[in-house]
N, C-alpha and C positions, 0 to 999 in steps of 0.2 A: 413585493418580492415573487417570481415565476421561476420553478425549476422544471426545467426541460428534458424530456428523456428522450432517447434517440431508439427506435423502433429495431434497431439493426446495431445489435450488441454482439459481437466479435468477441469471443474467448477461444484460447489455447493453452495447453498446459506445454511447459517447455521444462525438460527434466524433472526437479522439483519447484522450480518456480512455476509463474503466470504471465502471461501476456493478454489483455484485454483492453478491447475498443469500444470505448462507450461516449455518444454524443461528443462525439470531436477530440476527444481524449483518450490516447492511449497510454497505457501504464504496464510497464515490463517490471518484474520483480526478481528477482534471484538472490535465494535464502543460501547460507552458508553457515556452520559448524564452528565456533570459535573454540578450542579446545584449552586452550592456553589461559582462558580465561574463567573455565568450565569446572567445576570444583565436584563431580559425581559423590564424592563419598559424603558431600554434605547436602545433596540431593540440589545442585543446581549446575544445569546445563545452559551456555550462551551460545545464541544466535544472531549472526550480526543479516542484515539484507537489505541489498542494494536496490532501490526503485528509481527507473528511468520515464519518465511522464514526457509524453511530445505532444503539443497541440497542434492538431491536426484540423482545427476549425479553422474561419476566417476572422475573428475576433482576437483582440487581446483576450487572456484570461488570469486571473489572478486566486492562485489557490487558497480557501477562506478556512476550509476546517478538514478536518481526519477523522474516521471511525474505522477501528479494528475490530474485529472479534477472534478473539485465542480460545483455543479451546488444546489443551495438553494432552498428552498420553494417559491421564489420568479419570478423563471425561469431564474436567475444570472448565468453566468457560470465563474468558475474562473481558470485559469489555473495555475500549480505549478511545474517548473523545476529547479532541481539542481544538484549538486553532491550529491550523498551520502546521509546518512540520520542521523538526529540528529547532524551533525558536524561529524558524523564517514565514512568511506569507509571500513568497514568488510570483513574481508577474511573467507570465509566460504568453511572449509574443505568437502569433499567425507560425507554423511551422518552423516554433520555436522548443526548446526543449531545457528541462531542467532534473535534476539526477541529486539523490542526495544515499546517505546510506546510515542506518539505527540498528539499533539491537533490542532481542527479546528475549529475557531469561525464562527459563521454565525448571519447574520441580521435577522433571523426568528428562526421557532421552529425545523425545519426540514430541510432535503438537502441527498443530495446522492456524495458517493465517489468512482473514478473509477481510475485505472491509469497500470503501469509500471516502472518496475526496468530494465536498464543494468547492467548485470554482465559480466565481462571479465575474462576469463581464463589463465594460465601463458604464454598461445602462442600469445596471443592478440586476438585472437576471442571474438567477442560479444556475447550473448545472450540476448532475452526479457524476463523476467517474466512478464504475466499478474497479474493484480487484478482486480477482478471483481469487480462488483458493491456491492457497502454496503451502509448501510442506517444508518442514522443519525437523532434519534428521540428522544423525548422528554419520550414517553413513556415506 
């Protein structure tokens, strides 16, 4: 099992979201506050985030695992690790794309998320696609 890393990491901020290109995978994230599912009086703010990933490499890739580091506005850090995303381990062909939406509950009105996905090619090689920090805010 080999993990390859692209020395040409490209990252940029887009409003509160992020846009990161690592090792042949571009990950774009756009977060938004979901007021109708939040209950500030009970200390619960709900944020959705839309992820669009594009395989810019010349090999088909399967999304194997994800890792998120979530820091809420109170300074508490939470780590999330697991297989695939939203119950799927999608295979993305060269120049293909996959997108999904998920959510993150917070105990306060703002926080940040950042992390990575591990993709596997057909030869069993792994590559880590980074997700630059994005911001979960109510405004």
